Each structure stands twice: as C-alpha cells, then as structure tokens.
DOBA-254819 format. One record per residue (C-alpha): residue in three letters; x, y, z. Coordinates in pm, whole numbers, plus 50000, padded with zeros to 5 digits. Example, Ala and Ser with C-alpha at 12.3 -4.5 7.8 and 13.67 -1.06 7.14 Angstrom:
2
<rest ALA | u 51230 | v 49550 | w 50780>
<rest SER | u 51367 | v 49894 | w 50714>
REM end
This chain:
412
<rest MET | u 77185 | v 15961 | w 97572>
<rest ILE | u 77298 | v 16313 | w 97467>
<rest SER | u 77623 | v 16386 | w 97294>
<rest ASP | u 77789 | v 16719 | w 97178>
<rest SER | u 78005 | v 16782 | w 96872>
<rest LYS | u 78315 | v 16969 | w 96963>
<rest SER | u 78409 | v 17068 | w 96597>
<rest VAL | u 78150 | v 17353 | w 96581>
<rest ARG | u 78017 | v 17623 | w 96808>
<rest HIS | u 77657 | v 17509 | w 96808>
<rest ARG | u 77514 | v 17220 | w 97005>
<rest VAL | u 77431 | v 16901 | w 96814>
<rest VAL | u 77180 | v 16691 | w 97012>
<rest THR | u 77162 | v 16310 | w 96960>
<rest ILE | u 76878 | v 16120 | w 97143>
<rest ASN | u 76845 | v 15748 | w 97201>
<rest ILE | u 76482 | v 15655 | w 97147>
<rest GLY | u 76518 | v 15317 | w 97311>
<rest ASP | u 76482 | v 15070 | w 97029>
<rest GLY | u 76847 | v 15075 | w 96911>
<rest ARG | u 76791 | v 15376 | w 96701>
<rest GLU | u 76901 | v 15739 | w 96745>
<rest ILE | u 76752 | v 16058 | w 96623>
<rest THR | u 76987 | v 16361 | w 96594>
<rest ASN | u 76809 | v 16701 | w 96596>
<rest GLY | u 76495 | v 16527 | w 96466>
<rest HIS | u 76669 | v 16327 | w 96189>
<rest GLU | u 76688 | v 15948 | w 96198>
<rest PRO | u 77022 | v 15801 | w 96064>
<rest GLU | u 77030 | v 15625 | w 95734>
<rest PRO | u 77031 | v 15238 | w 95722>
<rest ALA | u 77383 | v 15095 | w 95703>
<rest GLU | u 77353 | v 14983 | w 95334>
<rest GLN | u 77227 | v 15326 | w 95222>
<rest ALA | u 77494 | v 15504 | w 95433>
<rest LEU | u 77767 | v 15289 | w 95260>
<rest GLU | u 77622 | v 15373 | w 94916>
<rest THR | u 77617 | v 15746 | w 95008>
<rest ASN | u 77972 | v 15726 | w 95126>
<rest GLU | u 78090 | v 15558 | w 94810>
<rest ARG | u 77912 | v 15814 | w 94597>
<rest ARG | u 78071 | v 16090 | w 94782>
<rest MET | u 78422 | v 15933 | w 94756>
<rest ARG | u 78368 | v 15905 | w 94375>
<rest ARG | u 78292 | v 16280 | w 94360>
<rest GLN | u 78592 | v 16361 | w 94571>
<rest ASN | u 78815 | v 16155 | w 94340>
<rest GLU | u 78669 | v 16320 | w 94033>
<rest ALA | u 78750 | v 16663 | w 94187>
<rest PHE | u 79106 | v 16550 | w 94259>
<rest GLN | u 79147 | v 16418 | w 93903>
<rest ALA | u 79018 | v 16744 | w 93757>
<rest ALA | u 79267 | v 16943 | w 93976>
<rest ILE | u 79553 | v 16713 | w 93879>
<rest ILE | u 79496 | v 16755 | w 93507>
<rest GLY | u 79489 | v 17129 | w 93542>
<rest ALA | u 79118 | v 17206 | w 93536>
<rest PRO | u 79021 | v 17556 | w 93652>
<rest LEU | u 78975 | v 17586 | w 94025>
<rest GLU | u 78598 | v 17662 | w 93977>
<rest GLU | u 78553 | v 17342 | w 93788>
<rest SER | u 78726 | v 17120 | w 94042>
<rest LEU | u 78533 | v 17268 | w 94331>
<rest ALA | u 78200 | v 17246 | w 94138>
<rest ILE | u 78264 | v 16866 | w 94116>
<rest LEU | u 78334 | v 16856 | w 94484>
<rest ALA | u 78024 | v 17049 | w 94563>
<rest ARG | u 77820 | v 16780 | w 94408>
<rest ILE | u 77891 | v 16560 | w 94704>
<rest ILE | u 77613 | v 16764 | w 94861>
<rest THR | u 77416 | v 16891 | w 94562>
<rest ASP | u 77367 | v 16534 | w 94424>
<rest THR | u 77127 | v 16466 | w 94704>
<rest ASP | u 77006 | v 16816 | w 94780>
<rest ALA | u 76911 | v 17001 | w 94463>
<rest GLU | u 76804 | v 17310 | w 94671>
<rest ALA | u 77144 | v 17337 | w 94849>
<rest ARG | u 77305 | v 17674 | w 94849>
<rest ILE | u 77683 | v 17621 | w 94899>
<rest GLY | u 77998 | v 17788 | w 94795>
<rest PHE | u 78366 | v 17854 | w 94858>
<rest HIS | u 78593 | v 18145 | w 94923>
<rest ILE | u 78962 | v 18184 | w 94863>
<rest ALA | u 79178 | v 18388 | w 95092>
<rest ASP | u 79397 | v 18660 | w 94936>
<rest ALA | u 79780 | v 18636 | w 94956>
<rest ASP | u 79813 | v 18850 | w 95271>
<rest GLY | u 79522 | v 18673 | w 95454>
<rest THR | u 79316 | v 18988 | w 95505>
<rest CYS | u 79000 | v 18924 | w 95290>
<rest LEU | u 78809 | v 18653 | w 95109>
<rest HIS | u 78705 | v 18625 | w 94744>
<rest PRO | u 78417 | v 18413 | w 94623>
<rest ILE | u 78502 | v 18123 | w 94385>
<rest ARG | u 78232 | v 18125 | w 94132>
<rest ILE | u 78129 | v 17757 | w 94099>
<rest ARG | u 77839 | v 17639 | w 93887>
<rest GLY | u 77545 | v 17449 | w 94047>
<rest GLY | u 77606 | v 17587 | w 94396>
<rest GLY | u 77292 | v 17786 | w 94408>
<rest ILE | u 77463 | v 18115 | w 94485>
<rest PRO | u 77376 | v 18409 | w 94261>
<rest ASP | u 77643 | v 18628 | w 94106>
<rest SER | u 77479 | v 18932 | w 94279>
<rest TYR | u 77554 | v 18777 | w 94616>
<rest MET | u 77911 | v 18687 | w 94538>
<rest ASP | u 77968 | v 19044 | w 94398>
<rest ALA | u 77831 | v 19177 | w 94728>
<rest VAL | u 78067 | v 18964 | w 94949>
<rest ASP | u 78380 | v 18999 | w 94740>
<rest ASN | u 78678 | v 19126 | w 94958>
<rest PHE | u 78497 | v 19015 | w 95271>
<rest PRO | u 78720 | v 19095 | w 95567>
<rest ILE | u 78896 | v 18816 | w 95766>
<rest GLY | u 78920 | v 18880 | w 96143>
<rest VAL | u 78788 | v 18818 | w 96480>
<rest ASP | u 78562 | v 19117 | w 96445>
<rest SER | u 78412 | v 18979 | w 96128>
<rest LEU | u 78135 | v 18721 | w 96091>
<rest GLY | u 78050 | v 18413 | w 95903>
<rest CYS | u 78332 | v 18303 | w 95674>
<rest GLY | u 78556 | v 18594 | w 95774>
<rest LEU | u 78539 | v 18493 | w 96143>
<rest ALA | u 78565 | v 18118 | w 96071>
<rest LEU | u 78893 | v 18157 | w 95896>
<rest ALA | u 79038 | v 18401 | w 96149>
<rest THR | u 78967 | v 18159 | w 96444>
<rest GLY | u 79018 | v 17834 | w 96250>
<rest GLU | u 78679 | v 17707 | w 96386>
<rest ALA | u 78336 | v 17650 | w 96230>
<rest VAL | u 78091 | v 17935 | w 96276>
<rest ILE | u 77735 | v 17802 | w 96291>
<rest THR | u 77461 | v 18070 | w 96291>
<rest PRO | u 77121 | v 17888 | w 96288>
<rest ASP | u 76936 | v 18212 | w 96242>
<rest VAL | u 77113 | v 18525 | w 96145>
<rest PHE | u 76813 | v 18748 | w 96227>
<rest GLU | u 76842 | v 18636 | w 96599>
<rest ASP | u 77222 | v 18664 | w 96609>
<rest ALA | u 77359 | v 18954 | w 96806>
<rest ARG | u 77673 | v 18986 | w 96592>
<rest TRP | u 77480 | v 19009 | w 96266>
<rest LYS | u 77242 | v 19262 | w 96416>
<rest LYS | u 77538 | v 19470 | w 96558>
<rest MET | u 77706 | v 19477 | w 96221>
<rest ASN | u 77389 | v 19583 | w 96042>
<rest VAL | u 77422 | v 19341 | w 95749>
<rest LEU | u 77086 | v 19167 | w 95763>
<rest ASP | u 76976 | v 19330 | w 95436>
<rest LEU | u 77212 | v 19079 | w 95252>
<rest PRO | u 77047 | v 18755 | w 95367>
<rest ARG | u 76704 | v 18920 | w 95354>
<rest ALA | u 76766 | v 19010 | w 94995>
<rest HIS | u 76884 | v 18666 | w 94893>
<rest GLY | u 76626 | v 18465 | w 95090>
<rest TRP | u 76828 | v 18272 | w 95349>
<rest ARG | u 76833 | v 18255 | w 95724>
<rest ALA | u 77082 | v 17999 | w 95853>
<rest CYS | u 77453 | v 18043 | w 95773>
<rest TRP | u 77726 | v 17777 | w 95834>
<rest SER | u 78080 | v 17881 | w 95771>
<rest PHE | u 78379 | v 17639 | w 95781>
<rest PRO | u 78749 | v 17719 | w 95757>
<rest ILE | u 78958 | v 17548 | w 95494>
<rest VAL | u 79300 | v 17487 | w 95634>
<rest THR | u 79578 | v 17275 | w 95497>
<rest LEU | u 79760 | v 17000 | w 95680>
<rest ASP | u 80034 | v 17240 | w 95781>
<rest THR | u 79762 | v 17480 | w 95919>
<rest LEU | u 79776 | v 17728 | w 95639>
<rest PRO | u 79434 | v 17894 | w 95599>
<rest VAL | u 79343 | v 17898 | w 95235>
<rest GLY | u 78967 | v 17970 | w 95226>
<rest THR | u 78629 | v 17881 | w 95354>
<rest PHE | u 78323 | v 17661 | w 95272>
<rest TYR | u 77972 | v 17781 | w 95352>
<rest ARG | u 77611 | v 17662 | w 95340>
<rest TYR | u 77296 | v 17877 | w 95350>
<rest PHE | u 76946 | v 17774 | w 95435>
<rest ALA | u 76611 | v 17947 | w 95388>
<rest ASP | u 76496 | v 17834 | w 95737>
<rest ARG | u 76656 | v 17819 | w 96073>
<rest ARG | u 76882 | v 17510 | w 96085>
<rest GLU | u 77155 | v 17340 | w 96285>
<rest PRO | u 77395 | v 17082 | w 96134>
<rest THR | u 77349 | v 16703 | w 96202>
<rest PRO | u 77648 | v 16468 | w 96256>
<rest ASP | u 77613 | v 16370 | w 95884>
<rest ASP | u 77619 | v 16739 | w 95782>
<rest LEU | u 77940 | v 16776 | w 95991>
<rest ALA | u 78089 | v 16454 | w 95843>
<rest VAL | u 78022 | v 16553 | w 95472>
<rest THR | u 78145 | v 16907 | w 95551>
<rest GLU | u 78470 | v 16768 | w 95689>
<rest MET | u 78509 | v 16562 | w 95369>
<rest VAL | u 78445 | v 16868 | w 95153>
<rest THR | u 78670 | v 17101 | w 95341>
<rest GLN | u 78964 | v 16850 | w 95356>
<rest ALA | u 78944 | v 16799 | w 94992>
<rest ALA | u 78902 | v 17160 | w 94916>
<rest ALA | u 79210 | v 17229 | w 95117>
<rest ILE | u 79409 | v 17008 | w 94890>
<rest ILE | u 79265 | v 17151 | w 94577>
<rest ILE | u 79282 | v 17517 | w 94676>
<rest SER | u 79637 | v 17484 | w 94803>
<rest ARG | u 79740 | v 17310 | w 94486>
<rest HIS | u 79583 | v 17598 | w 94292>
<rest VAL | u 79756 | v 17859 | w 94491>
<rest GLU | u 80093 | v 17675 | w 94454>
<rest THR | u 80033 | v 17646 | w 94084>
<rest GLN | u 79937 | v 18016 | w 94056>
<rest GLU | u 80245 | v 18116 | w 94256>
<rest ARG | u 80467 | v 17898 | w 94047>
<rest LYS | u 80327 | v 18031 | w 93724>
<rest LYS | u 80369 | v 18386 | w 93862>
<rest ALA | u 80731 | v 18316 | w 93950>
<rest GLU | u 80795 | v 18153 | w 93616>
<rest ASN | u 80644 | v 18453 | w 93433>
<rest ALA | u 80845 | v 18687 | w 93645>
<rest LEU | u 81158 | v 18481 | w 93577>
<rest ARG | u 81080 | v 18466 | w 93204>
<rest GLU | u 81034 | v 18841 | w 93189>
<rest SER | u 81352 | v 18892 | w 93377>
<rest GLU | u 81538 | v 18659 | w 93142>
<rest THR | u 81387 | v 18845 | w 92852>
<rest ARG | u 81504 | v 19179 | w 92987>
<rest TYR | u 81840 | v 19035 | w 93069>
<rest ARG | u 81878 | v 18880 | w 92723>
<rest ALA | u 81781 | v 19205 | w 92548>
<rest LEU | u 82034 | v 19390 | w 92762>
<rest PHE | u 82284 | v 19117 | w 92710>
<rest ASP | u 82254 | v 19121 | w 92333>
<rest THR | u 82240 | v 19501 | w 92285>
<rest ILE | u 82489 | v 19658 | w 92529>
<rest GLU | u 82790 | v 19811 | w 92357>
<rest GLU | u 83037 | v 19669 | w 92608>
<rest GLY | u 83166 | v 19314 | w 92592>
<rest PHE | u 83038 | v 19083 | w 92855>
<rest CYS | u 83118 | v 18726 | w 92960>
<rest ILE | u 83081 | v 18493 | w 93248>
<rest ILE | u 83377 | v 18270 | w 93336>
<rest GLU | u 83364 | v 17959 | w 93549>
<rest PHE | u 83687 | v 17851 | w 93729>
<rest LEU | u 83830 | v 17511 | w 93696>
<rest ASP | u 84100 | v 17316 | w 93881>
<rest GLY | u 84381 | v 17195 | w 93653>
<rest PRO | u 84749 | v 17092 | w 93630>
<rest HIS | u 84843 | v 17434 | w 93745>
<rest GLY | u 84647 | v 17404 | w 94066>
<rest PRO | u 84310 | v 17477 | w 94218>
<rest LEU | u 84122 | v 17754 | w 94039>
<rest SER | u 84403 | v 17789 | w 93794>
<rest ASP | u 84200 | v 17797 | w 93480>
<rest TYR | u 83857 | v 17903 | w 93364>
<rest VAL | u 83616 | v 17845 | w 93079>
<rest HIS | u 83395 | v 18110 | w 92919>
<rest VAL | u 83038 | v 17986 | w 92981>
<rest GLU | u 82854 | v 18286 | w 92836>
<rest ALA | u 82937 | v 18584 | w 92620>
<rest ASN | u 82755 | v 18850 | w 92437>
<rest PRO | u 82796 | v 18940 | w 92066>
<rest ALA | u 83010 | v 19243 | w 92155>
<rest TYR | u 83269 | v 19022 | w 92316>
<rest GLU | u 83436 | v 18950 | w 91974>
<rest ARG | u 83429 | v 19316 | w 91871>
<rest HIS | u 83609 | v 19432 | w 92182>
<rest ALA | u 83844 | v 19141 | w 92259>
<rest GLY | u 83910 | v 19030 | w 91897>
<rest ILE | u 83856 | v 18658 | w 91977>
<rest PRO | u 83555 | v 18483 | w 91803>
<rest ASN | u 83352 | v 18186 | w 91935>
<rest ILE | u 83463 | v 18242 | w 92288>
<rest VAL | u 83202 | v 18034 | w 92465>
<rest GLY | u 83357 | v 17703 | w 92565>
<rest GLN | u 83715 | v 17821 | w 92530>
<rest LYS | u 83948 | v 17783 | w 92828>
<rest LEU | u 84193 | v 18049 | w 92935>
<rest ARG | u 84507 | v 17843 | w 92911>
<rest GLU | u 84419 | v 17718 | w 92568>
<rest MET | u 84320 | v 18060 | w 92447>
<rest VAL | u 84617 | v 18274 | w 92578>
<rest PRO | u 84872 | v 18036 | w 92736>
<rest ASP | u 85154 | v 18295 | w 92762>
<rest GLU | u 84945 | v 18545 | w 92968>
<rest ALA | u 84707 | v 18304 | w 93145>
<rest ASP | u 84872 | v 18333 | w 93487>
<rest GLY | u 84808 | v 18706 | w 93512>
<rest TRP | u 84445 | v 18692 | w 93407>
<rest ALA | u 84365 | v 18397 | w 93624>
<rest GLU | u 84519 | v 18559 | w 93933>
<rest LEU | u 84317 | v 18874 | w 93886>
<rest TYR | u 83981 | v 18701 | w 93860>
<rest ARG | u 84062 | v 18434 | w 94118>
<rest GLN | u 84095 | v 18709 | w 94380>
<rest VAL | u 83755 | v 18846 | w 94279>
<rest LEU | u 83608 | v 18491 | w 94325>
<rest LEU | u 83777 | v 18428 | w 94662>
<rest THR | u 83716 | v 18772 | w 94820>
<rest GLY | u 83393 | v 18880 | w 94659>
<rest GLU | u 83540 | v 19224 | w 94600>
<rest PRO | u 83484 | v 19377 | w 94255>
<rest ILE | u 83767 | v 19525 | w 94073>
<rest ARG | u 83811 | v 19777 | w 93785>
<rest PHE | u 84139 | v 19792 | w 93586>
<rest GLN | u 84306 | v 19835 | w 93256>
<rest ARG | u 84512 | v 19564 | w 93085>
<rest GLU | u 84645 | v 19468 | w 92746>
<rest LEU | u 84531 | v 19146 | w 92592>
<rest VAL | u 84868 | v 19082 | w 92434>
<rest ALA | u 84734 | v 18804 | w 92210>
<rest THR | u 84517 | v 19042 | w 92017>
<rest LYS | u 84708 | v 19361 | w 92091>
<rest ARG | u 84396 | v 19513 | w 92237>
<rest HIS | u 84405 | v 19746 | w 92540>
<rest LEU | u 84098 | v 19672 | w 92754>
<rest GLU | u 83923 | v 19860 | w 93036>
<rest LEU | u 83754 | v 19594 | w 93254>
<rest SER | u 83533 | v 19553 | w 93559>
<rest ALA | u 83468 | v 19217 | w 93728>
<rest PHE | u 83244 | v 19091 | w 94009>
<rest ARG | u 83164 | v 18755 | w 94160>
<rest VAL | u 82843 | v 18572 | w 94053>
<rest GLU | u 82679 | v 18459 | w 94364>
<rest PRO | u 82683 | v 18223 | w 94545>
<rest GLU | u 83059 | v 18161 | w 94562>
<rest SER | u 82996 | v 17794 | w 94509>
<rest ARG | u 82916 | v 17862 | w 94147>
<rest ARG | u 83282 | v 17949 | w 94097>
<rest GLN | u 83181 | v 18222 | w 93845>
<rest VAL | u 83294 | v 18571 | w 93776>
<rest ALA | u 83126 | v 18820 | w 93542>
<rest VAL | u 83334 | v 19054 | w 93336>
<rest LEU | u 83235 | v 19374 | w 93157>
<rest PHE | u 83483 | v 19533 | w 92942>
<rest GLN | u 83549 | v 19753 | w 92634>
<rest ASP | u 83828 | v 19802 | w 92387>
<rest ILE | u 84020 | v 20121 | w 92456>
<rest THR | u 84300 | v 20069 | w 92215>
<rest ALA | u 84213 | v 20379 | w 92004>
<rest ARG | u 84180 | v 20590 | w 92320>
<rest LYS | u 84516 | v 20443 | w 92441>
<rest GLN | u 84685 | v 20518 | w 92114>
<rest ALA | u 84533 | v 20873 | w 92118>
<rest GLU | u 84665 | v 20914 | w 92480>
<rest GLU | u 85013 | v 20794 | w 92374>
<rest THR | u 85014 | v 21024 | w 92072>
<rest LEU | u 84905 | v 21314 | w 92292>
<rest HIS | u 85174 | v 21227 | w 92543>
<rest ARG | u 85432 | v 21223 | w 92264>
<rest HIS | u 85316 | v 21559 | w 92135>
<rest ARG | u 85323 | v 21697 | w 92482>
<rest GLU | u 85677 | v 21588 | w 92533>
<rest MET | u 85782 | v 21732 | w 92191>
<rest LEU | u 85613 | v 22056 | w 92284>
<rest GLU | u 85783 | v 22065 | w 92619>
<rest VAL | u 86123 | v 22019 | w 92444>
<rest GLN | u 86036 | v 22295 | w 92194>
<rest VAL | u 85922 | v 22526 | w 92463>
<rest LYS | u 86238 | v 22460 | w 92656>
<rest GLN | u 86446 | v 22529 | w 92343>
<rest ARG | u 86255 | v 22844 | w 92261>
<rest THR | u 86290 | v 22962 | w 92620>
<rest GLU | u 86668 | v 22918 | w 92601>
<rest GLU | u 86676 | v 23104 | w 92270>
<rest VAL | u 86479 | v 23387 | w 92421>
<rest LYS | u 86708 | v 23394 | w 92720>
<rest ILE | u 87014 | v 23419 | w 92488>
<rest ALA | u 86850 | v 23687 | w 92278>
<rest GLU | u 86763 | v 23890 | w 92586>
<rest ARG | u 87124 | v 23858 | w 92708>
<rest ALA | u 87252 | v 23976 | w 92372>
<rest MET | u 87012 | v 24267 | w 92371>
<rest ALA | u 87112 | v 24358 | w 92719>
<rest ALA | u 87483 | v 24366 | w 92617>
<rest THR | u 87400 | v 24567 | w 92302>
<rest GLN | u 87205 | v 24814 | w 92508>
<rest ARG | u 87500 | v 24848 | w 92753>
<rest LEU | u 87739 | v 24922 | w 92464>
<rest ALA | u 87505 | v 25172 | w 92326>
<rest ALA | u 87484 | v 25344 | w 92654>
<rest VAL | u 87867 | v 25355 | w 92678>
<rest GLY | u 87882 | v 25507 | w 92325>
<rest THR | u 87633 | v 25770 | w 92410>
<rest LEU | u 87828 | v 25852 | w 92725>
<rest ALA | u 88148 | v 25880 | w 92531>
<rest SER | u 87992 | v 26096 | w 92264>
<rest GLY | u 87864 | v 26335 | w 92533>
<rest LEU | u 88201 | v 26352 | w 92701>
<rest ALA | u 88365 | v 26419 | w 92369>
<rest HIS | u 88121 | v 26713 | w 92297>
<rest ASP | u 88174 | v 26841 | w 92645>
<rest MET | u 88552 | v 26829 | w 92601>
<rest SER | u 88523 | v 26999 | w 92264>
<rest ASN | u 88331 | v 27278 | w 92418>
<rest LEU | u 88590 | v 27320 | w 92690>
<rest LEU | u 88889 | v 27311 | w 92456>
<rest LEU | u 88748 | v 27546 | w 92189>
<rest PRO | u 88837 | v 27868 | w 92379>
<rest LEU | u 89171 | v 27733 | w 92467>
<rest SER | u 89233 | v 27646 | w 92104>
<rest ALA | u 89131 | v 27998 | w 91990>
<rest ARG | u 89363 | v 28154 | w 92253>
<rest LEU | u 89647 | v 27940 | w 92139>
<rest ASP | u 89592 | v 28039 | w 91785>
<rest MET | u 89603 | v 28407 | w 91889>
<rest LEU | u 89925 | v 28359 | w 92068>
<rest LEU | u 90080 | v 28183 | w 91773>
<rest THR | u 89972 | v 28455 | w 91535>
<rest ARG | u 90123 | v 28724 | w 91757>
<rest ASP | u 90454 | v 28557 | w 91787>
<rest HIS | u 90495 | v 28530 | w 91408>
<rest ALA | u 90415 | v 28885 | w 91373>
REM end
C-alpha cells in the first residue's frame, strides 16, 4: 500500500511489507509503547515552552524549550525559527540556543524576503504551505537564484521550511530544519513538525501581541507625559468639565474633572476639581451651562469673552468637545483678561474725553475765527473811511483856499 501526505509538496511513500508492519521511506515505525513515551515527552516539552511564555520568558527561551521536542532525540539536528516583520515582507531569525544554527548563518539570512518568488522559508510563509527541498543542489529554484554558496558554506543539503500560522490564519513566522544529506520527511517528521509549528504559532503570536501592547503602552505613557508637562506648564487656565443631569434638567450641571495649576490663577477659584457649577456659581450657572452644553451637543468649538461675576474676572475662553460625545465632556482653555479689559475701558474713557475736548476746542477755534473775521472786516471799513477822508480833504483844500481869498477880499 502506498499513501501520500498532502500537507507538504514532496511525496512521502509508505510501503506495507506484508507482516503487519509498514516502512515509510525506509524507516520502520516505533513500537506502540515507545511511541507513547515519545509523545508524552514531546507534550511535556510543549507544556514547558507554554509555561515559559506565560511567565514572560524571552521568545528565544520559550522556542528553545520547544525545539527540544526534536533535539532531545536528535543531538545533530539543525533547526530554527524565523519571525515575520510587522508588514509581512521579510523574516528575521530567532536566535535560540541548542538549535545547531550558527550566528554567521542567521546573520546571512536576516531580512530574508517573503514572497512567491522567494525560496525556503520565504516561499513557505508566502504560500502558507510547507516547502520541502530534499537536495538544494538539485533544485532548479535554488540554482536559478544563485544562493548555493550559503548551504555549501554551512554544510547542509536538505532544507525543510514550514509556515507558522495562527488559528485565524495570521502568518507570524517559519520553522525550518536542515540536513547534511539528501532527505525527505517521514510521517513522524511531519507529525512532530505540526506539533512544533502549532505551539510556536501560539508562543510567537503571544510574543507579538505582548510587544505591540508594550509599544502601545509606551507610546501612551510618552503621550501622557508630554500631555502632563504641557498641562502643568501652559500659562492659560485649562479644565475638563463633565455634564450631569440634575433638578434643572438633562445636562443642566457639570463637574470639573480635571484642571491645571493655572486655573486658580486665572479664574480666582481654588481647588476646582470636583466642584459643580451650580454649587460654585449658582447665580450665573444657567448662562455658563448653556454655552458649554451647545458645544457638547453640536460638536462645534466656540471662542468668546465673558465675565465670571463671582470673582469679578473677565475671561477670554475657547471650548471644544472631548470625543466621543458619550463622554459628556468639554475642554475649556481660558485666560484672565481683566487687566486688559480695564486698560481698554480706561483707554475708551480717555478717548471719549479727548473727543469732547477736541470738540470744545474746535468750537472755540470756530468762534475765534468768526471774531477775527469780524475784526478784519471792521479794519477794512476803517481803512476805506480813512482813504475817503484823505481824498475828500485833498478835494476840499483848493476850495477852502479859494473861499479864504474871497473872504479876505470882501473885508478889504
């Protein structure tokens, strides 16, 4: 009887020799008792690897324990693992101890490409199928890619590559075995490989998730640190308010859930965190609640100026909704502009006074101009009269002389 394994690309031949025994590729199966013992030992190693991963051991350590499923009975085995990078374009060796793979080889295959045009582990992960190469020196793909110097330098001929894929079909890495001589896998080889790759999928995926979580936590921590530094050092007052339902209706009150140190300096109210609007400023609560409620409901930010009557502070404020809306929070950034407002009012009063003074002065100038004009007219009239008198005097002088002569003659 001849049977084929469908899990790999090579042909595994099993021959029934007629006495109840089978020989697969020249290997006679183990007796049942020995097979059970072997399976139990493998299960123990698998559990040890899982336990190491659970307690947070390095990935290399967990996979080294898993590799002992094979190396416990084959001290000459050369096996190893690769992990895929985040974008699934290349493989990186996982440097386990006891796998028989030298660092020089792992350095050479770091960043090994994943793809249908690749070979070995790169091809296995791209296709999701095992790639069995009994003799790389006879394989057309290896010859075409001109990479035979690598196995020749490290003394191996057969290359078996297996994809490591999670239950939800996420490719996370590969498992490989190298042999000095030409070799094809037996059913037992395939069975133990399946055990190793399934366990490795769990361990590697857990490692990837842990690394991603740590990366996200670090990013969040850094973001929070930057936020806190900005929060504590900005000159403007800042707070986050959270709306509450109350006796005055839905979203009719809010509580301050966060505030920076500058809040008190600008608003004049200490220990604001935990204080509710209607307890803090009951007489002006409706106006403040309505302004921020519209920001919460519409999502539209606002910028405005308003006096906080309770502390007689004029504030310039901007507010925006903290997403999502279900949080019922609004962030407020503000600053005390009382001094500026007072300066503006003083300037306005001075401007009004100046305008009055200018108006008065203008009227005075107009009056003076009118008086001057009248004076000039009178002066002109006087000048004219003087001229006329002079002219008349000149005209009357001969007449007066003539009259004097006549009078003199008559007396004579």
